[in-house]
C-alpha positions in Angstrom: 0.0 0.0 0.0 1.3 3.5 -1.0 0.3 6.2 1.5 -0.4 9.8 0.4 0.9 12.5 2.6 -1.4 14.7 4.7 -1.2 17.6 2.2 -1.4 17.5 -1.5 -1.9 20.9 -3.1 -0.4 22.6 -6.1 2.7 23.4 -4.1 3.3 19.7 -3.3 2.0 18.0 -6.4 5.4 17.6 -8.2 7.3 16.4 -5.2 4.4 14.0 -4.3 4.5 12.5 -7.8 8.3 12.2 -7.7 8.0 10.2 -4.4 5.1 8.0 -5.7 6.6 7.1 -9.1 9.2 4.5 -7.9 6.6 3.0 -5.5 4.1 2.6 -8.3 6.7 1.1 -10.6 7.5 -1.5 -7.9 3.9 -2.4 -7.1 2.4 -5.5 -8.7 -1.1 -4.3 -7.6 -0.8 -0.6 -6.8 -3.1 0.6 -4.0 -3.0 4.2 -2.9 -4.1 4.9 0.7 -5.5 8.5 0.8 -6.7 8.3 4.4 -4.0 10.6 5.8 -4.9 13.3 3.2 -6.4 16.3 5.0 -5.4 19.3 3.1 -5.9 19.1 -0.7 -7.0 20.9 -3.8 -7.6 19.9 -7.4 -3.9 19.0 -7.6 -4.6 15.9 -5.5 -7.0 14.7 -8.2 -4.4 15.4 -10.9 -1.8 13.5 -8.9 -4.1 10.5 -8.7 -4.9 10.6 -12.4 -1.2 10.6 -13.2 -0.7 7.7 -10.9 -3.5 5.9 -12.6 -1.9 6.7 -16.0 1.4 5.2 -14.8 -0.2 2.1 -13.5 -2.2 1.5 -16.8 1.0 2.1 -18.8 2.5 -0.9 -16.9 -0.7 -3.0 -17.4 -1.8 -2.6 -13.8 -5.0 -1.3 -12.2 -4.7 1.3 -9.5 -7.0 1.3 -6.5 -7.5 4.3 -4.2 -8.7 3.6 -0.7 -9.5 5.8 2.3 -10.4 8.8 0.1 -11.6 11.8 2.3 -14.9 13.3 1.3 -13.3 16.4 -0.2 -11.2 14.3 -2.6 -14.3 12.4 -3.7 -16.2 15.6 -4.2 -13.5 17.2 -6.3 -13.3 14.0 -8.4 -17.0 14.1 -8.9 -16.9 17.8 -9.8 -14.3 17.2 -12.5 -16.1 14.1 -13.8 -13.3 11.7 -13.0 -14.6 9.9 -10.0 -15.4 6.7 -12.0 -11.8 6.7 -13.4 -10.4 6.7 -9.9 -12.9 4.3 -8.5 -14.2 6.9 -6.1 
């Protein structure tokens, strides 16, 4: 399981992706745990979409667990909740 940090906003998006990339590459069945995520904006949705893109490029399916309500709401707002399984 790959844990997201407590904060993923535009300021942290690039660093978060850089930290997640090798973890995603090493995971046979990538699962991202978003339960620690408390401060977020639309960049968190973008990070998850990129993680999903990376997983699919390797022929894997990404799962997201523990999504806080705000993350689910933003994903719904942008019409990508089904893509992220939220």
